[in-house]
C-alpha angles and dihedrals in degrees: 000000000000115000116240112261092247091054091045091053089058092062114023148106128227120207102218123194096219114221124222118267092030121110114223085248090055091056093048089053092048092052092042089056094046092054099029086225126176091231141003135178140174132234107230128356122257123196116245093254091049119092134194142053115025114159114210120198121210129216113312091011088071087079088067098054095107091059093055101039110065097063133115119281131210125205142179119201150144130252133192117226115215093209141029108277126172117240089238092054091045092051092049092051094046092052088059088069096056112105131024112354135174113233134179116209116250120268093253095051121110095228130089109280099233128126113272131184112243133170125234108196098177132012116162146143119261096178136349122203112175106301094341111095126185113206144175127216137182112198144166117268110274095035114133110221090193090058092043089059092044091052091048087051091059087065100045107037099279138315138185136191116252102172135018136180126181107220099177136021112182106302095349118098134193095236088060094050132104136214121239089248092053091050092047090050093049092052091047090052091051095047097040105034101018090238106142099171098104094041094050086054092052098045113081114202108238087230083087086090085089087077089065103033125049110263122232125188121211135192126271092243090058097056100088095047093047092048087053089056106262119152121262109262131194092250089056093069125093091207119045095218113092113208120235099249137119095220132041134189104213123210138176103206105309094337115106112219104176153278119298132191120214116245131199102272113280105185102292097345113116103170143358126221124259093175129012122189102216 
């Protein structure tokens, strides 16, 4: 059964297509005002000039932010070369960045500027027109594309990023995102005309966390105790086999109970709760 919209808003995620010249905090504030929510937060900061996928969590879903954040990101963008470089040479140098790299955050970043290992899974040319190069990149969370371009520039006579769009953040894709205006109009339609079709399309139930974290189903008789914070026991499981995983999203039928972390076996205890939706 579909949740009522009011209940969905209390535990959902919105895949926002962030516009340019907005900080991630600006977008959170806009969404917060549109829904008049108690709390909202984003999954992964984007610089003001960068557009694209910015997942926003509403209300109780904010407690799940860490489980969605540290996932691979995909981008398309444009860079300006500072000197004439052949496409063959540029491709050759870009390929040298694929794999494990050491990267120091940019000067203007808010994190400590120390070298960190990051993985670049894809970094290639889409199109080159003179000194303007359109590219795509698939990187580990925490990789700075601006710095990647700058470091590439050091090998080819200089380069800087002039445009960037995030097309994917973990399980959230750009083709399933919505602009702030679209979200605002959907809420207006729901409130003024009781038409919830578009809004229901936009609001993603936070139970989608099961796509990231191994799902476990428990017995009906275990529901009350688990919602009150008790550990996950062997006799709570519907299936006897316990998956080899550190984290579990625990469900009773379609009811999400919480996120549990595996513990070294303590008698019949399998996992203890990190987050319980009660």
